[in-house]
SEPA-274735 format. One record per atom (N, C-alpha, C): chain; atom name; residue number from 0; y negated, z negated, x. Coordinates in steps of 0.1 Angstrom, whole numbers, plus 5000, padded with zeros to 4 digits. Last residue first. Layout:
<sites>
site c->A, a->CA, k->NUM, py->Y, pz->Z, px->X
...
</sites>
This chain:
<sites>
site c->A, a->N, k->76, py->4893, pz->4962, px->4915
site c->A, a->CA, k->76, py->4897, pz->4954, px->4904
site c->A, a->C, k->76, py->4891, pz->4959, px->4891
site c->A, a->N, k->75, py->4904, pz->4988, px->4936
site c->A, a->CA, k->75, py->4893, pz->4981, px->4930
site c->A, a->C, k->75, py->4898, pz->4973, px->4918
site c->A, a->N, k->74, py->4926, pz->5001, px->4945
site c->A, a->CA, k->74, py->4919, pz->4993, px->4955
site c->A, a->C, k->74, py->4907, pz->4985, px->4949
site c->A, a->N, k->73, py->4936, pz->5017, px->4924
site c->A, a->CA, k->73, py->4942, pz->5004, px->4926
site c->A, a->C, k->73, py->4934, pz->4995, px->4936
site c->A, a->N, k->72, py->4931, pz->5042, px->4914
site c->A, a->CA, k->72, py->4920, pz->5032, px->4915
site c->A, a->C, k->72, py->4925, pz->5018, px->4918
site c->A, a->N, k->71, py->4953, pz->5057, px->4910
site c->A, a->CA, k->71, py->4944, pz->5061, px->4921
site c->A, a->C, k->71, py->4932, pz->5051, px->4923
site c->A, a->N, k->70, py->4984, pz->5055, px->4900
site c->A, a->CA, k->70, py->4972, pz->5046, px->4900
site c->A, a->C, k->70, py->4963, pz->5049, px->4912
site c->A, a->N, k->69, py->5005, pz->5072, px->4905
site c->A, a->CA, k->69, py->4997, pz->5075, px->4894
site c->A, a->C, k->69, py->4984, pz->5067, px->4894
site c->A, a->N, k->68, py->5028, pz->5085, px->4924
site c->A, a->CA, k->68, py->5016, pz->5077, px->4927
site c->A, a->C, k->68, py->5006, pz->5081, px->4915
site c->A, a->N, k->67, py->5062, pz->5085, px->4929
site c->A, a->CA, k->67, py->5051, pz->5089, px->4920
site c->A, a->C, k->67, py->5039, pz->5079, px->4922
site c->A, a->N, k->66, py->5078, pz->5096, px->4958
site c->A, a->CA, k->66, py->5073, pz->5084, px->4950
site c->A, a->C, k->66, py->5062, pz->5089, px->4942
site c->A, a->N, k->65, py->5085, pz->5116, px->4976
site c->A, a->CA, k->65, py->5089, pz->5117, px->4962
site c->A, a->C, k->65, py->5086, pz->5105, px->4953
site c->A, a->N, k->64, py->5075, pz->5115, px->5001
site c->A, a->CA, k->64, py->5088, pz->5110, px->4999
site c->A, a->C, k->64, py->5094, pz->5111, px->4985
site c->A, a->N, k->63, py->5049, pz->5123, px->4995
site c->A, a->CA, k->63, py->5058, pz->5133, px->5003
site c->A, a->C, k->63, py->5072, pz->5128, px->5002
site c->A, a->N, k->62, py->5040, pz->5099, px->4985
site c->A, a->CA, k->62, py->5041, pz->5111, px->4976
site c->A, a->C, k->62, py->5050, pz->5121, px->4982
site c->A, a->N, k->61, py->5038, pz->5084, px->5008
site c->A, a->CA, k->61, py->5047, pz->5080, px->4997
site c->A, a->C, k->61, py->5050, pz->5092, px->4988
site c->A, a->N, k->60, py->5018, pz->5098, px->5022
site c->A, a->CA, k->60, py->5031, pz->5098, px->5027
site c->A, a->C, k->60, py->5042, pz->5094, px->5017
site c->A, a->N, k->59, py->4997, pz->5092, px->5005
site c->A, a->CA, k->59, py->5001, pz->5106, px->5006
site c->A, a->C, k->59, py->5015, pz->5106, px->5012
site c->A, a->N, k->58, py->4995, pz->5064, px->5010
site c->A, a->CA, k->58, py->4999, pz->5069, px->4997
site c->A, a->C, k->58, py->5003, pz->5083, px->4997
site c->A, a->N, k->57, py->4987, pz->5065, px->5037
site c->A, a->CA, k->57, py->5000, pz->5059, px->5034
site c->A, a->C, k->57, py->5004, pz->5063, px->5020
site c->A, a->N, k->56, py->4961, pz->5076, px->5034
site c->A, a->CA, k->56, py->4971, pz->5083, px->5042
site c->A, a->C, k->56, py->4985, pz->5078, px->5039
site c->A, a->N, k->55, py->4949, pz->5055, px->5020
site c->A, a->CA, k->55, py->4951, pz->5068, px->5014
site c->A, a->C, k->55, py->4961, pz->5076, px->5021
site c->A, a->N, k->54, py->4949, pz->5035, px->5039
site c->A, a->CA, k->54, py->4957, pz->5033, px->5027
site c->A, a->C, k->54, py->4959, pz->5046, px->5020
site c->A, a->N, k->53, py->4931, pz->5047, px->5057
site c->A, a->CA, k->53, py->4945, pz->5044, px->5062
site c->A, a->C, k->53, py->4954, pz->5042, px->5050
site c->A, a->N, k->52, py->4908, pz->5049, px->5043
site c->A, a->CA, k->52, py->4915, pz->5062, px->5046
site c->A, a->C, k->52, py->4929, pz->5059, px->5051
site c->A, a->N, k->51, py->4895, pz->5025, px->5042
site c->A, a->CA, k->51, py->4904, pz->5028, px->5031
site c->A, a->C, k->51, py->4912, pz->5041, px->5033
site c->A, a->N, k->50, py->4897, pz->5010, px->5075
site c->A, a->CA, k->50, py->4890, pz->5019, px->5065
site c->A, a->C, k->50, py->4900, pz->5023, px->5055
site c->A, a->N, k->49, py->4910, pz->4976, px->5077
site c->A, a->CA, k->49, py->4909, pz->4990, px->5082
site c->A, a->C, k->49, py->4901, pz->4998, px->5071
site c->A, a->N, k->48, py->4916, pz->4944, px->5089
site c->A, a->CA, k->48, py->4908, pz->4952, px->5080
site c->A, a->C, k->48, py->4907, pz->4966, px->5085
site c->A, a->N, k->47, py->4949, pz->4933, px->5097
site c->A, a->CA, k->47, py->4935, pz->4936, px->5101
site c->A, a->C, k->47, py->4929, pz->4945, px->5090
site c->A, a->N, k->46, py->4973, pz->4908, px->5103
site c->A, a->CA, k->46, py->4968, pz->4918, px->5093
site c->A, a->C, k->46, py->4953, pz->4920, px->5097
site c->A, a->N, k->45, py->4984, pz->4905, px->5137
site c->A, a->CA, k->45, py->4981, pz->4900, px->5124
site c->A, a->C, k->45, py->4976, pz->4911, px->5115
site c->A, a->N, k->44, py->4986, pz->4914, px->5163
site c->A, a->CA, k->44, py->4996, pz->4904, px->5159
site c->A, a->C, k->44, py->4992, pz->4898, px->5145
site c->A, a->N, k->43, py->4970, pz->4933, px->5175
site c->A, a->CA, k->43, py->4964, pz->4920, px->5171
site c->A, a->C, k->43, py->4974, pz->4909, px->5167
site c->A, a->N, k->42, py->4990, pz->4952, px->5178
site c->A, a->CA, k->42, py->4982, pz->4948, px->5190
site c->A, a->C, k->42, py->4976, pz->4934, px->5187
site c->A, a->N, k->41, py->5001, pz->4957, px->5153
site c->A, a->CA, k->41, py->5010, pz->4951, px->5164
site c->A, a->C, k->41, py->5001, pz->4946, px->5175
site c->A, a->N, k->40, py->4985, pz->4950, px->5123
site c->A, a->CA, k->40, py->4983, pz->4955, px->5137
site c->A, a->C, k->40, py->4992, pz->4949, px->5147
site c->A, a->N, k->39, py->4990, pz->4958, px->5090
site c->A, a->CA, k->39, py->4994, pz->4950, px->5101
site c->A, a->C, k->39, py->4991, pz->4957, px->5114
site c->A, a->N, k->38, py->4972, pz->4960, px->5060
site c->A, a->CA, k->38, py->4976, pz->4968, px->5072
site c->A, a->C, k->38, py->4978, pz->4958, px->5084
site c->A, a->N, k->37, py->4961, pz->4952, px->5038
site c->A, a->CA, k->37, py->4975, pz->4953, px->5037
site c->A, a->C, k->37, py->4980, pz->4960, px->5049
site c->A, a->N, k->36, py->4933, pz->4930, px->5030
site c->A, a->CA, k->36, py->4939, pz->4940, px->5038
site c->A, a->C, k->36, py->4954, pz->4940, px->5035
site c->A, a->N, k->35, py->4903, pz->4913, px->5025
site c->A, a->CA, k->35, py->4915, pz->4919, px->5019
site c->A, a->C, k->35, py->4920, pz->4930, px->5027
site c->A, a->N, k->34, py->4896, pz->4892, px->5055
site c->A, a->CA, k->34, py->4892, pz->4901, px->5044
site c->A, a->C, k->34, py->4905, pz->4907, px->5038
site c->A, a->N, k->33, py->4921, pz->4874, px->5040
site c->A, a->CA, k->33, py->4907, pz->4875, px->5040
site c->A, a->C, k->33, py->4902, pz->4880, px->5054
site c->A, a->N, k->32, py->4951, pz->4881, px->5021
site c->A, a->CA, k->32, py->4944, pz->4879, px->5034
site c->A, a->C, k->32, py->4929, pz->4881, px->5032
site c->A, a->N, k->31, py->4963, pz->4885, px->4997
site c->A, a->CA, k->31, py->4968, pz->4874, px->5005
site c->A, a->C, k->31, py->4959, pz->4871, px->5017
site c->A, a->N, k->30, py->4954, pz->4908, px->4985
site c->A, a->CA, k->30, py->4946, pz->4896, px->4983
site c->A, a->C, k->30, py->4952, pz->4883, px->4990
site c->A, a->N, k->29, py->4972, pz->4928, px->4994
site c->A, a->CA, k->29, py->4959, pz->4928, px->4999
site c->A, a->C, k->29, py->4952, pz->4915, px->4997
site c->A, a->N, k->28, py->4998, pz->4919, px->4981
site c->A, a->CA, k->28, py->4996, pz->4921, px->4995
site c->A, a->C, k->28, py->4981, pz->4919, px->4999
site c->A, a->N, k->27, py->4997, pz->4914, px->4954
site c->A, a->CA, k->27, py->5007, pz->4907, px->4962
site c->A, a->C, k->27, py->5005, pz->4908, px->4977
site c->A, a->N, k->26, py->4975, pz->4929, px->4944
site c->A, a->CA, k->26, py->4976, pz->4914, px->4941
site c->A, a->C, k->26, py->4986, pz->4907, px->4951
site c->A, a->N, k->25, py->4978, pz->4955, px->4954
site c->A, a->CA, k->25, py->4965, pz->4948, px->4954
site c->A, a->C, k->25, py->4967, pz->4933, px->4954
site c->A, a->N, k->24, py->5005, pz->4961, px->4949
site c->A, a->CA, k->24, py->4999, pz->4963, px->4963
site c->A, a->C, k->24, py->4986, pz->4955, px->4964
site c->A, a->N, k->23, py->5006, pz->4956, px->4922
site c->A, a->CA, k->23, py->5014, pz->4948, px->4931
site c->A, a->C, k->23, py->5008, pz->4949, px->4945
site c->A, a->N, k->22, py->4990, pz->4977, px->4912
site c->A, a->CA, k->22, py->4986, pz->4962, px->4909
site c->A, a->C, k->22, py->4994, pz->4953, px->4919
site c->A, a->N, k->21, py->5003, pz->5000, px->4921
site c->A, a->CA, k->21, py->4990, pz->4996, px->4926
site c->A, a->C, k->21, py->4986, pz->4982, px->4924
site c->A, a->N, k->20, py->5032, pz->5009, px->4929
site c->A, a->CA, k->20, py->5027, pz->4998, px->4921
site c->A, a->C, k->20, py->5014, pz->4994, px->4927
site c->A, a->N, k->19, py->5047, pz->5041, px->4927
site c->A, a->CA, k->19, py->5037, pz->5032, px->4935
site c->A, a->C, k->19, py->5032, pz->5022, px->4925
site c->A, a->N, k->18, py->5080, pz->5044, px->4917
site c->A, a->CA, k->18, py->5066, pz->5046, px->4914
site c->A, a->C, k->18, py->5058, pz->5037, px->4922
site c->A, a->N, k->17, py->5112, pz->5061, px->4917
site c->A, a->CA, k->17, py->5102, pz->5051, px->4923
site c->A, a->C, k->17, py->5088, pz->5055, px->4920
site c->A, a->N, k->16, py->5139, pz->5064, px->4894
site c->A, a->CA, k->16, py->5127, pz->5069, px->4901
site c->A, a->C, k->16, py->5119, pz->5058, px->4907
site c->A, a->N, k->15, py->5159, pz->5061, px->4875
site c->A, a->CA, k->15, py->5163, pz->5062, px->4890
site c->A, a->C, k->15, py->5151, pz->5068, px->4898
site c->A, a->N, k->14, py->5156, pz->5056, px->4849
site c->A, a->CA, k->14, py->5153, pz->5070, px->4854
site c->A, a->C, k->14, py->5156, pz->5072, px->4868
site c->A, a->N, k->13, py->5165, pz->5029, px->4848
site c->A, a->CA, k->13, py->5169, pz->5039, px->4838
site c->A, a->C, k->13, py->5167, pz->5054, px->4843
site c->A, a->N, k->12, py->5153, pz->5016, px->4869
site c->A, a->CA, k->12, py->5167, pz->5017, px->4869
site c->A, a->C, k->12, py->5172, pz->5027, px->4859
site c->A, a->N, k->11, py->5126, pz->5022, px->4888
site c->A, a->CA, k->11, py->5130, pz->5023, px->4874
site c->A, a->C, k->11, py->5145, pz->5025, px->4873
site c->A, a->N, k->10, py->5110, pz->5004, px->4912
site c->A, a->CA, k->10, py->5122, pz->5013, px->4910
site c->A, a->C, k->10, py->5125, pz->5011, px->4895
site c->A, a->N, k->9, py->5078, pz->5004, px->4928
site c->A, a->CA, k->9, py->5087, pz->4999, px->4917
site c->A, a->C, k->9, py->5098, pz->5009, px->4915
site c->A, a->N, k->8, py->5063, pz->4994, px->4959
site c->A, a->CA, k->8, py->5068, pz->5004, px->4950
site c->A, a->C, k->8, py->5077, pz->4997, px->4939
site c->A, a->N, k->7, py->5035, pz->4984, px->4977
site c->A, a->CA, k->7, py->5046, pz->4980, px->4968
site c->A, a->C, k->7, py->5050, pz->4992, px->4960
site c->A, a->N, k->6, py->5027, pz->4988, px->5012
site c->A, a->CA, k->6, py->5025, pz->4991, px->4998
site c->A, a->C, k->6, py->5037, pz->4987, px->4990
site c->A, a->N, k->5, py->5013, pz->4982, px->5043
site c->A, a->CA, k->5, py->5023, pz->4977, px->5033
site c->A, a->C, k->5, py->5019, pz->4981, px->5019
site c->A, a->N, k->4, py->5009, pz->5000, px->5072
site c->A, a->CA, k->4, py->5003, pz->4996, px->5059
site c->A, a->C, k->4, py->5014, pz->4993, px->5049
site c->A, a->N, k->3, py->5007, pz->4993, px->5106
site c->A, a->CA, k->3, py->5017, pz->4995, px->5095
site c->A, a->C, k->3, py->5010, pz->4990, px->5082
site c->A, a->N, k->2, py->4998, pz->5004, px->5138
site c->A, a->CA, k->2, py->4994, pz->4999, px->5125
site c->A, a->C, k->2, py->5005, pz->5002, px->5115
site c->A, a->N, k->1, py->4995, pz->5000, px->5172
site c->A, a->CA, k->1, py->5005, pz->5003, px->5161
site c->A, a->C, k->1, py->5000, pz->4996, px->5148
site c->A, a->N, k->0, py->4972, pz->5014, px->5194
site c->A, a->CA, k->0, py->4975, pz->5003, px->5185
site c->A, a->C, k->0, py->4985, pz->5007, px->5174
</sites>
């Protein structure tokens, strides 16, 4: 099954850096769907609920790309 996790990043024009936007990821993406999710399934053809480890894996990948990830509690309100 092909899964794609959507996360929001912010670009600072002054410093030319990217930062993970936890609030945006939670409010703009996860809360759009019931149950809350931001992971798309190619197989299901829709957003599907997944274990939080999928989101954690996606955040690690962002960090490897040089994106600053400061908000580690974004999954909870």
